[in-house]
C-alpha positions as a Python dict, from the first residue, in 0.01 Angstrom:
ca = {
    (1, 'M'): (0, 0, 0),
    (2, 'R'): (80, 201, 314),
    (3, 'G'): (-287, 196, 411),
    (4, 'L'): (-306, -182, 381),
    (5, 'I'): (11, -239, 584),
    (6, 'G'): (-112, 9, 841),
    (7, 'L'): (-448, -166, 864),
    (8, 'L'): (-270, -489, 951),
    (9, 'V'): (-47, -335, 1215),
    (10, 'V'): (-296, -72, 1322),
    (11, 'T'): (-414, -323, 1571),
    (12, 'A'): (-89, -274, 1740),
    (13, 'A'): (-23, -63, 2039),
    (14, 'C'): (-315, 23, 2246),
    (15, 'S'): (-387, -56, 2608),
    (16, 'G'): (-722, -181, 2734),
    (17, 'G'): (-905, 81, 2937),
    (18, 'T'): (-657, 357, 2857),
    (19, 'D'): (-732, 681, 2682),
    (20, 'P'): (-639, 744, 2317),
    (21, 'A'): (-335, 951, 2415),
    (22, 'T'): (-189, 651, 2599),
    (23, 'V'): (-267, 432, 2300),
    (24, 'R'): (-75, 664, 2070),
    (25, 'S'): (217, 674, 2312),
    (26, 'R'): (238, 293, 2311),
    (27, 'I'): (219, 296, 1932),
    (28, 'S'): (513, 533, 1912),
    (29, 'T'): (733, 334, 2151),
    (30, 'D'): (648, -30, 2073),
    (31, 'L'): (531, -35, 1713),
    (32, 'G'): (772, 248, 1635),
    (33, 'N'): (1068, 40, 1747),
    (34, 'V'): (957, -265, 1548),
    (35, 'L'): (902, -63, 1229),
    (36, 'S'): (1223, 138, 1253),
    (37, 'Q'): (1443, -166, 1322),
    (38, 'S'): (1272, -358, 1040),
    (39, 'Q'): (1334, -73, 799),
    (40, 'A'): (1697, -51, 909),
    (41, 'A'): (1740, -426, 857),
    (42, 'S'): (1583, -405, 511),
    (43, 'G'): (1867, -172, 410),
    (44, 'L'): (2110, -464, 398),
    (45, 'A'): (2273, -459, 55),
    (46, 'M'): (2345, -805, -79),
    (47, 'P'): (2366, -965, -424),
    (48, 'G'): (2077, -1140, -592),
    (49, 'A'): (1850, -861, -720),
    (50, 'I'): (2005, -860, -1068),
    (51, 'A'): (2020, -1237, -1109),
    (52, 'L'): (1666, -1292, -980),
    (53, 'G'): (1540, -996, -1182),
    (54, 'Y'): (1588, -1199, -1500),
    (55, 'V'): (1318, -1445, -1392),
    (56, 'L'): (1110, -1269, -1122),
    (57, 'P'): (901, -949, -1121),
    (58, 'V'): (1020, -644, -925),
    (59, 'M'): (945, -683, -556),
    (60, 'P'): (763, -395, -380),
    (61, 'A'): (967, -176, -148),
    (62, 'M'): (903, -183, 225),
    (63, 'P'): (670, 101, 336),
    (64, 'D'): (841, 393, 507),
    (65, 'A'): (844, 335, 884),
    (66, 'A'): (782, 698, 983),
    (67, 'A'): (491, 738, 740),
    (68, 'T'): (332, 409, 850),
    (69, 'L'): (369, 504, 1216),
    (70, 'A'): (212, 846, 1157),
    (71, 'W'): (-79, 687, 971),
    (72, 'T'): (-133, 432, 1248),
    (73, 'N'): (-123, 697, 1520),
    (74, 'A'): (-386, 898, 1333),
    (75, 'V'): (-622, 599, 1336),
    (76, 'F'): (-637, 599, 1716),
    (77, 'S'): (-773, 950, 1752),
    (78, 'D'): (-975, 1089, 2040),
    (79, 'A'): (-1273, 1133, 1807),
    (80, 'D'): (-1275, 764, 1707),
    (81, 'Y'): (-1263, 617, 2057),
    (82, 'L'): (-1599, 451, 2131),
    (83, 'G'): (-1521, 349, 2489),
    (84, 'D'): (-1481, 2, 2640),
    (85, 'D'): (-1145, -47, 2463),
    (86, 'V'): (-1302, -14, 2117),
    (87, 'F'): (-1209, 230, 1839),
    (88, 'R'): (-1397, 306, 1520),
    (89, 'F'): (-1177, 254, 1217),
    (90, 'P'): (-1174, 589, 1031),
    (91, 'A'): (-1266, 514, 671),
    (92, 'E'): (-1123, 846, 557),
    (93, 'S'): (-773, 718, 640),
    (94, 'V'): (-787, 470, 349),
    (95, 'C'): (-1011, 670, 113),
    (96, 'K'): (-774, 952, 29),
    (97, 'T'): (-722, 1059, -332),
    (98, 'D'): (-508, 1327, -492),
    (99, 'S'): (-804, 1564, -467),
    (100, 'G'): (-908, 1479, -111),
    (101, 'V'): (-1126, 1214, 53),
    (102, 'D'): (-1360, 1005, -163),
    (103, 'P'): (-1705, 1021, 7),
    (104, 'E'): (-1833, 710, -173),
    (105, 'C'): (-1535, 514, -49),
    (106, 'V'): (-1594, 641, 307),
    (107, 'A'): (-1958, 539, 293),
    (108, 'A'): (-1872, 191, 168),
    (109, 'V'): (-1608, 130, 436),
    (110, 'D'): (-1835, 265, 709),
    (111, 'K'): (-2106, 17, 610),
    (112, 'A'): (-1868, -265, 699),
    (113, 'Q'): (-1868, -138, 1059),
    (114, 'L'): (-1497, -201, 1104),
    (115, 'R'): (-1387, -143, 1462),
    (116, 'I'): (-1077, -232, 1664),
    (117, 'R'): (-1092, -381, 2013),
    (118, 'V'): (-775, -353, 2219),
    (119, 'D'): (-648, -560, 2509),
    (120, 'A'): (-340, -464, 2705),
    (121, 'G'): (-79, -633, 2919),
    (122, 'D'): (289, -699, 2872),
    (123, 'A'): (191, -747, 2509),
    (124, 'L'): (-73, -545, 2328),
    (125, 'H'): (-345, -733, 2140),
    (126, 'F'): (-565, -579, 1872),
    (127, 'Y'): (-873, -741, 1730),
    (128, 'P'): (-1029, -591, 1414),
    (129, 'Q'): (-1403, -639, 1440),
    (130, 'L'): (-1593, -710, 1119),
    (131, 'G'): (-1963, -677, 1046),
    (132, 'P'): (-2259, -608, 1276),
    (133, 'D'): (-2175, -906, 1500),
    (134, 'H'): (-1820, -771, 1547),
    (135, 'D'): (-1648, -1098, 1460),
    (136, 'E'): (-1276, -1106, 1543),
    (137, 'P'): (-1092, -1347, 1308),
    (138, 'I'): (-756, -1162, 1340),
    (139, 'D'): (-534, -1118, 1645),
    (140, 'I'): (-246, -870, 1616),
    (141, 'M'): (3, -871, 1903),
    (142, 'V'): (269, -606, 1951),
    (143, 'K'): (555, -582, 2197),
    (144, 'H'): (856, -353, 2202),
    (145, 'D'): (1067, -626, 2041),
    (146, 'G'): (823, -776, 1792),
    (147, 'L'): (477, -839, 1658),
    (148, 'S'): (263, -1125, 1533),
    (149, 'I'): (-48, -1140, 1317),
    (150, 'T'): (-267, -1450, 1338),
    (151, 'A'): (-568, -1504, 1112),
    (152, 'D'): (-802, -1783, 1223),
    (153, 'L'): (-1026, -1860, 926),
    (154, 'D'): (-1243, -2122, 1096),
    (155, 'G'): (-1585, -1960, 1111),
    (156, 'A'): (-1461, -1640, 945),
    (157, 'D'): (-1704, -1700, 659),
    (158, 'S'): (-1980, -1543, 872),
    (159, 'A'): (-1776, -1222, 904),
    (160, 'L'): (-1716, -1221, 528),
    (161, 'L'): (-2088, -1261, 456),
    (162, 'A'): (-2177, -984, 703),
    (163, 'V'): (-1932, -741, 542),
    (164, 'A'): (-2061, -824, 193),
    (165, 'A'): (-2417, -760, 306),
    (166, 'A'): (-2319, -433, 473),
    (167, 'L'): (-2158, -315, 151),
    (168, 'G'): (-2474, -388, -44),
    (169, 'A'): (-2324, -677, -239),
    (170, 'Q'): (-2491, -1012, -279),
    (171, 'A'): (-2352, -1233, -6),
    (172, 'P'): (-2144, -1510, -167),
    (173, 'A'): (-2139, -1873, -70),
    (174, 'A'): (-1826, -1911, 141),
    (175, 'Q'): (-1630, -2170, 332),
    (176, 'L'): (-1305, -2083, 508),
    (177, 'A'): (-1081, -2295, 728),
    (178, 'G'): (-728, -2292, 863),
    (179, 'Q'): (-494, -2059, 1043),
    (180, 'V'): (-190, -1859, 933),
    (181, 'T'): (57, -1661, 1145),
    (182, 'F'): (319, -1400, 1059),
    (183, 'E'): (580, -1327, 1328),
    (184, 'L'): (853, -1066, 1342),
    (185, 'R'): (1106, -1027, 1624),
    (186, 'V'): (1364, -756, 1679),
    (187, 'A'): (1688, -929, 1784),
    (188, 'G'): (1903, -616, 1796),
    (189, 'P'): (1980, -292, 1612),
    (190, 'A'): (1886, -342, 1244),
    (191, 'H'): (1849, -715, 1316),
    (192, 'V'): (1512, -886, 1273),
    (193, 'L'): (1382, -1240, 1242),
    (194, 'S'): (1054, -1323, 1072),
    (195, 'A'): (846, -1630, 990),
    (196, 'L'): (531, -1706, 794),
    (197, 'T'): (361, -2027, 906),
    (198, 'I'): (41, -2206, 816),
    (199, 'D'): (-63, -2342, 1154),
    (200, 'R'): (-359, -2539, 1018),
    (201, 'P'): (-416, -2627, 651),
    (202, 'L'): (-584, -2346, 460),
    (203, 'A'): (-897, -2412, 257),
    (204, 'I'): (-1081, -2113, 112),
    (205, 'A'): (-1379, -2141, -123),
    (206, 'L'): (-1602, -1862, -254),
    (207, 'A'): (-1885, -1877, -507),
    (208, 'D'): (-2192, -1687, -618),
    (209, 'Q'): (-2481, -1729, -379),
    (210, 'A'): (-2639, -1996, -599),
    (211, 'G'): (-2308, -2145, -708),
    (212, 'A'): (-2138, -2463, -593),
    (213, 'L'): (-1822, -2423, -389),
    (214, 'D'): (-1668, -2721, -571),
    (215, 'G'): (-1781, -2603, -916),
    (216, 'D'): (-1579, -2435, -1188),
    (217, 'G'): (-1732, -2095, -1118),
    (218, 'A'): (-1596, -2086, -762),
    (219, 'V'): (-1271, -1939, -634),
    (220, 'R'): (-1061, -2176, -422),
    (221, 'F'): (-724, -2175, -249),
    (222, 'T'): (-557, -2451, -50),
    (223, 'A'): (-224, -2480, 130),
    (224, 'P'): (-85, -2747, 364),
    (225, 'A'): (28, -2675, 717),
    (226, 'G'): (395, -2588, 750),
    (227, 'E'): (653, -2313, 762),
    (228, 'L'): (646, -2119, 435),
    (229, 'A'): (939, -1890, 510),
    (230, 'T'): (1185, -1792, 782),
    (231, 'I'): (1426, -1501, 752),
    (232, 'D'): (1708, -1369, 973),
    (233, 'V'): (1852, -1041, 847),
    (234, 'D'): (2117, -841, 1033),
    (235, 'A'): (2216, -525, 848),
    (236, 'K'): (2470, -430, 1115),
    (237, 'A'): (2660, -760, 1088),
    (238, 'R'): (2582, -777, 712),
    (239, 'T'): (2440, -1130, 729),
    (240, 'F'): (2123, -1298, 603),
    (241, 'T'): (1976, -1647, 623),
    (242, 'G'): (1648, -1766, 483),
    (243, 'H'): (1448, -2083, 427),
    (244, 'F'): (1158, -2099, 182),
    (245, 'D'): (916, -2382, 103),
    (246, 'L'): (599, -2290, -88),
    (247, 'G'): (525, -2635, -229),
    (248, 'G'): (171, -2770, -218),
    (249, 'L'): (-11, -2443, -286),
    (250, 'A'): (-306, -2464, -523),
    (251, 'A'): (-567, -2218, -649),
    (252, 'H'): (-869, -2224, -878),
    (253, 'L'): (-1029, -1937, -1064),
    (254, 'P'): (-1318, -1989, -1304),
    (255, 'G'): (-1168, -2186, -1591),
    (256, 'H'): (-815, -2183, -1449),
    (257, 'D'): (-623, -2405, -1207),
    (258, 'F'): (-283, -2312, -1063),
    (259, 'A'): (-48, -2539, -870),
    (260, 'I'): (294, -2506, -713),
    (261, 'S'): (414, -2859, -650),
    (262, 'A'): (763, -2749, -542),
    (263, 'A'): (926, -2416, -458),
    (264, 'T'): (1218, -2445, -219),
    (265, 'A'): (1538, -2260, -139),
    (266, 'D'): (1780, -2196, 143),
    (267, 'A'): (1988, -1879, 136),
    (268, 'A'): (2285, -1752, 336),
    (269, 'F'): (2477, -1425, 294),
    (270, 'D'): (2804, -1379, 483),
    (271, 'G'): (2878, -1022, 379),
    (272, 'A'): (3059, -1126, 61),
    (273, 'A'): (2858, -1389, -127),
    (274, 'L'): (2501, -1516, -132),
    (275, 'A'): (2491, -1897, -122),
    (276, 'L'): (2174, -2067, -244),
    (277, 'T'): (2111, -2436, -175),
    (278, 'G'): (1829, -2673, -265),
    (279, 'V'): (1674, -2430, -512),
    (280, 'A'): (1390, -2594, -705),
    (281, 'L'): (1063, -2490, -868),
    (282, 'S'): (775, -2669, -1036),
    (283, 'A'): (450, -2488, -1116),
    (284, 'S'): (168, -2511, -1368),
    (285, 'E'): (-151, -2349, -1498),
    (286, 'S'): (-433, -2552, -1649),
    (287, 'I'): (-749, -2451, -1834),
    (288, 'A'): (-1043, -2690, -1845),
    (289, 'S'): (-809, -2971, -1731),
    (290, 'H'): (-565, -2897, -2015),
    (291, 'V'): (-212, -2785, -1928),
    (292, 'A'): (-163, -2427, -2052),
    (293, 'A'): (170, -2331, -1893),
    (294, 'T'): (445, -2492, -1688),
    (295, 'I'): (778, -2389, -1543),
    (296, 'A'): (1034, -2617, -1382),
    (297, 'L'): (1375, -2544, -1237),
    (298, 'T'): (1588, -2851, -1173),
    (299, 'Q'): (1726, -2852, -818),
    (300, 'L'): (2061, -2679, -788),
    (301, 'D'): (2293, -2484, -563),
    (302, 'A'): (2441, -2149, -665),
    (303, 'T'): (2666, -1866, -552),
    (304, 'I'): (2601, -1498, -631),
    (305, 'T'): (2860, -1224, -577),
    (306, 'A'): (2847, -853, -661),
    (307, 'A'): (3109, -595, -762),
    (308, 'N'): (3104, -265, -952),
    (309, 'G'): (2730, -277, -1018),
    (310, 'Q'): (2740, -629, -1164),
    (311, 'E'): (2660, -972, -1028),
    (312, 'T'): (2825, -1306, -1097),
    (313, 'L'): (2610, -1620, -1086),
    (314, 'T'): (2778, -1960, -1057),
    (315, 'P'): (2538, -2256, -1036),
    (316, 'S'): (2632, -2609, -929),
    (317, 'P'): (2615, -2849, -1098),
    (318, 'R'): (2431, -2635, -1354),
    (319, 'L'): (2116, -2427, -1394),
    (320, 'E'): (1842, -2585, -1604),
    (321, 'L'): (1503, -2419, -1652),
    (322, 'A'): (1222, -2549, -1875),
    (323, 'S'): (895, -2373, -1954),
    (324, 'F'): (590, -2424, -2174),
    (325, 'V'): (312, -2184, -2276),
    (326, 'D'): (5, -2254, -2492),
    (327, 'H'): (-103, -1905, -2593),
    (328, 'G'): (-400, -2036, -2787),
    (329, 'L'): (-535, -2206, -2477),
    (330, 'L'): (-463, -1900, -2264),
    (331, 'G'): (-628, -1675, -2520),
    (332, 'D'): (-349, -1417, -2519),
    (333, 'A'): (-131, -1273, -2793),
    (334, 'A'): (185, -1473, -2855),
    (335, 'P'): (511, -1273, -2840),
    (336, 'A'): (779, -1297, -3108),
    (337, 'F'): (911, -1603, -2924),
    (338, 'D'): (891, -1790, -2594),
    (339, 'V'): (1197, -1912, -2406),
    (340, 'T'): (1137, -2283, -2355),
    (341, 'H'): (1468, -2413, -2217),
    (342, 'V'): (1766, -2249, -2049),
    (343, 'V'): (2083, -2430, -1950),
    (344, 'L'): (2377, -2251, -1785),
    (345, 'D'): (2674, -2484, -1753),
    (346, 'G'): (2931, -2235, -1628),
    (347, 'S'): (2898, -1881, -1492),
    (348, 'V'): (2764, -1543, -1605),
    (349, 'R'): (2826, -1185, -1497),
    (350, 'G'): (2613, -884, -1575),
    (351, 'D'): (2372, -604, -1496),
    (352, 'P'): (1995, -577, -1560),
    (353, 'A'): (2055, -509, -1932),
    (354, 'M'): (2326, -757, -2036),
    (355, 'L'): (2493, -1080, -1928),
    (356, 'S'): (2846, -1186, -2016),
    (357, 'V'): (2925, -1557, -2019),
    (358, 'M'): (3240, -1593, -1808),
    (359, 'T'): (3291, -1970, -1824),
    (360, 'G'): (3120, -2260, -1998),
    (361, 'A'): (2812, -2187, -2205),
    (362, 'L'): (2459, -2048, -2184),
    (363, 'V'): (2214, -2238, -2407),
    (364, 'V'): (1871, -2087, -2476),
    (365, 'A'): (1602, -2273, -2671),
    (366, 'T'): (1295, -2091, -2799),
    (367, 'N'): (964, -2138, -2975),
    (368, 'P'): (993, -2070, -3270),
    (369, 'V'): (1332, -2237, -3266),
    (370, 'E'): (1511, -1979, -3485),
    (371, 'F'): (1540, -1737, -3193),
    (372, 'G'): (1745, -1980, -2985),
    (373, 'F'): (2118, -1942, -2939),
    (374, 'V'): (2431, -2068, -2766),
    (375, 'A'): (2654, -1812, -2591),
    (376, 'N'): (3002, -1935, -2510),
    (377, 'A'): (3261, -1787, -2275),
    (378, 'G'): (3347, -1432, -2383),
    (379, 'E'): (3009, -1372, -2553),
    (380, 'C'): (2722, -1159, -2426),
    (381, 'V'): (2342, -1180, -2413),
    (382, 'S'): (2094, -892, -2399),
    (383, 'A'): (1814, -915, -2146),
    (384, 'D'): (1521, -770, -2341),
    (385, 'P'): (1479, -955, -2563),
    (386, 'W'): (1711, -1246, -2491),
    (387, 'A'): (1956, -1256, -2782),
    (388, 'L'): (2325, -1268, -2861),
    (389, 'A'): (2463, -915, -2847),
    (390, 'A'): (2789, -728, -2879),
    (391, 'C'): (2955, -693, -2537),
    (392, 'N'): (2974, -340, -2395),
}
């Protein structure tokens, strides 16, 4: 993970025409400030992890700033400077194993001829070069108070084909279009703002060389233009605001279609409570045009507070979640039961292992139906599996 993050920001702190020592100095001052302030901001403790953990997978932790900075500095070594503002990307930096450097991995990465061109000014721009024609579909800009990463996919299919050929793989049929930008700005100590935006609609299609890009055997992804997420986190002031809108995303894998028709939320933390507004979700998976799984969260607002290692969730007007899974169509093993409908008309408090119904009722419907239950105020529910349980 650190290698991947570093590869994205590696293109961040070099000055055109300068020697590698100057490049590393700029990395330490500019990129170092952005990474350290971002890590400090990510230390903001606010409620939500427990409540969201009941329905979402564990989110990865942010890479360590010092380790990422050290890795990035090592990339811009004297030995890897090719002159004319271009550095060779050292394959050994991403091919390390517990026993050393994997020579087969190094050889494969070297065949891709990955290099980094740098351009300096008030801001530093880094352009990873891919393939023998040194295509530059990515622009990474770094200043002392922020960075941006822009990927322009129009025409990037030629770079993809060149890399595949260099690695000895059969070049796929490919068609890529659109542009996406990630921005991060340091607004103060432990205070950062970030945004992920699709500048032009994304359309990605890959298939075997003889395959049709619009056929079932292809891989496709589409997304409309728009702002997917904006975040303002200030660990010093203990505040957070965020806006999220992932609706309209669609993907196809051979035999499978995925769609997110709605996924929205606004969030605000004032140091005491996390307020969620306009939360809604609607997503589905289909196989051979037959619906295999769906999940839908009716739009709601909610408040989450934390105390003594527990969180209290209070939705308004109520939380209602419906899901459907056809395990036969998916071809997987069915569990003892699936949760098909959840209604919380009241409030709950708990930790990752158990929830206590504080007010109202929590109604859980299942398939088969005999595993469903109603938990009223004063009763508790275990998290794994969901079931009525004696309160601790």
